[in-house]
C-alpha positions, 0 to 999 in steps of 0.5 A: 549140463550141456555146457559142462559136457561140451567143456569136458569133451573139448578138454579131452580133445585138447589132451588127445591132440597134445598126447605125444606119439612115439614110434618103436622100431625093431628088427629081429634078430637081436645079436647082442646076447648069445642066449638060448631061452632068453627071458626079458624082464622090464624093471625100473624103466630098464629091461633085464635079460637072462638065458642059457649061455654058450656052450649050450650042449654037453659041457660046462657053461659060465653060469647065469649072466645078466644083461641090461638094456635101456631100449630093448634093442641094445644090450650090455653084459652087466654081471654074473648072477651065478658064477659057476667058477665060484661054486664048490665042486660038491654042490649039485648045481655046478656045470651046465646052467640052463633056461634061467628066469627072473620073476618079481614076486612080492618084495623079492626077485626070484631067479630060477635055474636048471643045472647039473654037476658033471664032475661026479663029486655030488650024489650018485651021478653015475646012476643019474640020481641028481643028473639034472634038476631045478633050483631057486635063488632069491635077492632083494634087488634084480641085480642081486646078490642072489642067495641060492635057496636050494643049496643042498637039494634041488627044488624038483625031482630028478630029471626035471628041467625048465623051471618057471614060476607063476604068482596067481592073483591070490598071491600063491606061487606055483612052480612049472617044470618038465621031466625032459630026460625021460621017455615020455615028456610031461609038464607038471605044476606044484605050489611053492612056498616063496619063503622057504622055496620048497614045494608044498605038494606033489607035482601034478601032471598037466600035459604030455607029448603026443606021438604023431602030432607037432609035439610028438618028440617031446615038450619043454619050456613051460611059461604061464600067464593069466588073462580074464580067469584063463591060464595060458601055458606056453611050451615048446617042441622040437618034433619038426624044427623047433616051435611054440604052442600053448594050452589053456585052463580055468584052474591051474591044475587043469584040465588043460586043453591044447590050442587046436591050431598049434604050433603058434609059431616056430621055424625050421630049415630044409634044403636051404629053405626056411619053413615058418609055423604060424597058427598051425600052418607051415609056410615056405619063406625063402627070405627068412634066414632064422631057424630053430625058433622056440622056447619063449617067455612073456614080458610087458613090452614098450606099448603095454602089451604082452610080448614074447622073447624067444631064440633062434639061429641064423645061418652061418652063426654058431650061437643062438640069437634073441628075438622079440615080438608082441602077442595079443588076444582075440577073445581067448585066442592068442594072436601074433605075427611071430616070427618076424624078421623084417623092420617093424614099427609100432606107434605108442602113446601113453593112453595106448599103453594104459589101454593095453595094460588094462585089456590084459589085466597087467598092473602098472609097474 
């Protein structure tokens, strides 16, 4: 028995010595994509990204663009997933597409988008009946083609925004969104039928903005992951600059508890000095040239950990830039160095990837 154990130990030692170590190097920001609200998805050995296209405010933008990368660093435009110029003027989703996301659920790919028709040719736009709402499109492959499953009416009620889907361990799919065009901003959840892309229940309120706090001006950009039976809901606020916080719950409908040291990360500029939010602290960082940091999503990075994608703005550059950084857990608390802007290096081995995925409850692709 002793000889057998020694043999296995020696075999493990030899395997460990032979394990290949690679170093992933990156530095924020990524300039290949002029996206706000960047959502990155690893699929088939590549990375895919969607986001809000410029112009971001007050008018028509092209629709939903898909970018692809082999290494998470260099990105190329691939195709339009929804081309606004090809849409009939009478549909409710037409002019200003906002904060799209991609999700692989079952054997399908779900593209969520938020939109409005500025032309006045659909619905009672003058009375804001369909001013802004959320839709879903479905495809058999991540590159599409996508079929809009909500062509006649939006998935969500009037004035909703930032739709994000989450599939729970029992296979049920939930739609998270906010009501961002009203006086009090709230985030809601409702179960969605993935076959018909229709809500199965009335939306349930989860959290709302809190006057006098870091999220007092409003909240948006919900995105949910789950680890060890706890749900983590990320969201953003623009109360002072732009920043990201999170809330937790053990049931998807709550009650949800906001992290006591929010905001988790963010940045704003005042008098030419950038101030970073890190775990509820405000840190002056004159060397950082990136502000307006927020609206994050979560994806599995090259080392098997959860990473966050988000956007920011570089002084002198009118369009948004994409940023990425890893997150990790200490117990049930999220930790991150975000936002980073100096060169970063991460050593990666196959065993480390598997360990990180196991620790986070991430299934192999």
